[in-house]
N, C-alpha and C positions, 0 to 999 in steps of 0.2 A: 640897431645901427643898418639893420639890414630893411627893417621899415621906412625908416626915415630918408635913405638912399633912394629907395623905389617910388615912394611920394613925392620927394624933390623930383625926380626925372619923369614923372609924371608931370607934372605942371609946367617942365621946362622944354620937354620934346612936343613937336607937332609933325614927327617923320613917320606917320600912319597908325592905323587902328591895330596893328597884330603887335607893334611893340607895346604902345598902351593897354593893350587886353596881355600882354607877358608880365608888365611892371605890375598892373592890377591885378595879377593872381598873386605873383611876389609878396605883394603888401598885403594881402587877405591870409595868405598863407603865415607870414610871419605873427604878424595881429595874434592868429589863431596859435602859433605854436610857443608865442608871450605868454596869452591868457593862460594856458594848459601851464607852462611853468611856474608862473603865478600859484596858482591852485595846489600846484606839488609843493610849492617851498610854504604855504600856509597849512597844507596839512600835516606834512613833518614838522611845522613849529609846533603845532596841536598836540604833533603824537609826543614830542619830548615832553613838555610841559605836562601832559596828562600821563605818561606812565612813568614817570618819576615819582609825581605826588601821589596817584591814585591809592586809594586801597585797595586790600587784596593781597594774595600771593606776588610775591617779585617774580615769578615764573611765570605766571600767566603774563603780566603786565610788560616783559620784554621779549616776551615769543613772536616772533616776525610770520605773519600769517601770508603763506605763501602756497598756500593749497588753492586750489578753484574754489570760488564760493558754494557751488552747490554740494563739495563735502564739506567745508566746513558747516554751511547750514544741517546738513543730517547728522554731520557730529555732535552739534548744539543738541539737537532735539534727542538725539542719543542721550545725552549726557542728561537731558532734564527727565525723562522717559524712566534712569537707572535711578534718581533720586526718588521715586516712587510717583509720579505727577503724571496722569493721564495727560496726553498732547494731542488737540487735532491740529492739523499740521497740513498745509496747504501751499504748494510751490508751481508757478504757471508763469511761462515764459522761457527764452531761453538765456539762460543767467551766464554761457562763456561769450556770449555777444559783449556784453559788457566792460566797457575802457576797463585797465586794470587800477585805476586810482578809485573808481567807483568801486570795482569789485572789491577793493583792502578796504574801504569803507564801508561798506554794506557788511562785511563780514566783522569784521569791529562792532556795528551797532547790533547782530545780532549774537556775537559771545558775551557783550554784554548785557543784552536783554534777557540772555538766555540764565546768565550767571544769577542775575537779579531775581528769574521768578523759580530757581532752586532755592537760593537764600532767602526768601521772602513769601514765596506764593504756599498758601494753603495746598496741602497735599491731599487732600480729599476730594478736591475740586479739578475739573481738567484746564488744563489750560489751551489757549490759541494763538498759534505762531504761524502766519499767512505772510509769504512775499511773492509777488507779481511783477514780473518785467513789462511794461509797455513800450511803446513806441517811444516816448518821449520823456519818462521817467523810468525808474525801479519804488517800488512803494512794498513798504512793510509794516503790519501790525503784529503787537504783542498783547495777549488778555488775557489776566491771571485774576483769582481771585488772590487774597490779601490773607496771610495766615493769622491766627487768632493774635498771637503776643504781637506782631506788628502793628495791627488795628489798632490796638489796647494802646500801645506804645507810637501810634501816629506819624509814624517811620515814613511813611510813604508820603503824607501830606506833606512832611516837613521836609520832603527832598523836593516835591514841587515847588515849595518857596524858596527853597535853597536855589535852583535852579533861576527862578525867577528874581532871585536879587541877584545872581552872583558869588553866592556863598561858595567857601572850598569847604565846607563842613563835609562830615558824614558822607551818607549815599548820593546826596548832593550833587556831588564832586566826580562821582563816574556818568551822571546824565550830563553834567556840564561838558564834561569832554566829549560824549556823544555827539551831543549839540553843537561843538564848535566843529569838530569835524564835517558834518553835513553841511552847515552852513557855508564850511569853505570851500564847498563844491556849489551853493549856491541854492542847496536845499532846505528843508524844514524838516524839524522832530518836534513832536507833541508830547508831553507828560502828562496823565489827568490821571483823577481818581473817583470813581463815582461807588458812594457807599463805602463796599469791602472790596472791589475790582478797579484794580491798575491797565491803564491802558498807556502803550506806546505807539505811536504813530509816525512813520520817518516816510519820508517821500525824497527822494535826489535824484536832478535832471540828467536825461542823457545826453549828451551831444554826441554823435556816433561819426 
């Protein structure tokens, strides 16, 4: 309603540049706030759907992430290492500068991706975890060798198919949840398998 009234006033007034400029500011601010609210509601909708039905422990799925992203990333890397997997990690940029909704989404992607590394990676090969904050986006990449058991079962390839087809079965559900979270913020996330290597690439635009 605020945006509509400001826009209407702009069309009706001819009483000077100052008033027009103020109304333009109100309209732009209102549109930005409305867009931000829609994004938040979309992420909450996705969270409800994914958290209630995703595989894994109930405690993990209902955990509220209120820690800063740098702490979440450090903790997840530590969990991967505690599972006996060497990690090549690189974190670049100021994570504390990210808007809260982006921080939460990034933390969810990191948590889910690291959990999948622990469950499905070949422990004898190192994993790579990289996060970079840039001027207009925050990017993350996760690379790991697939365990012999998962390779034989082709579970990772099936998960990619599940995401592409919108299936709700198996590992694919967690990946679908990640994609929905990221896309709700205008970002992209890609899952791919190259021979026995699993790769996740995510990019979320940053509007400061």
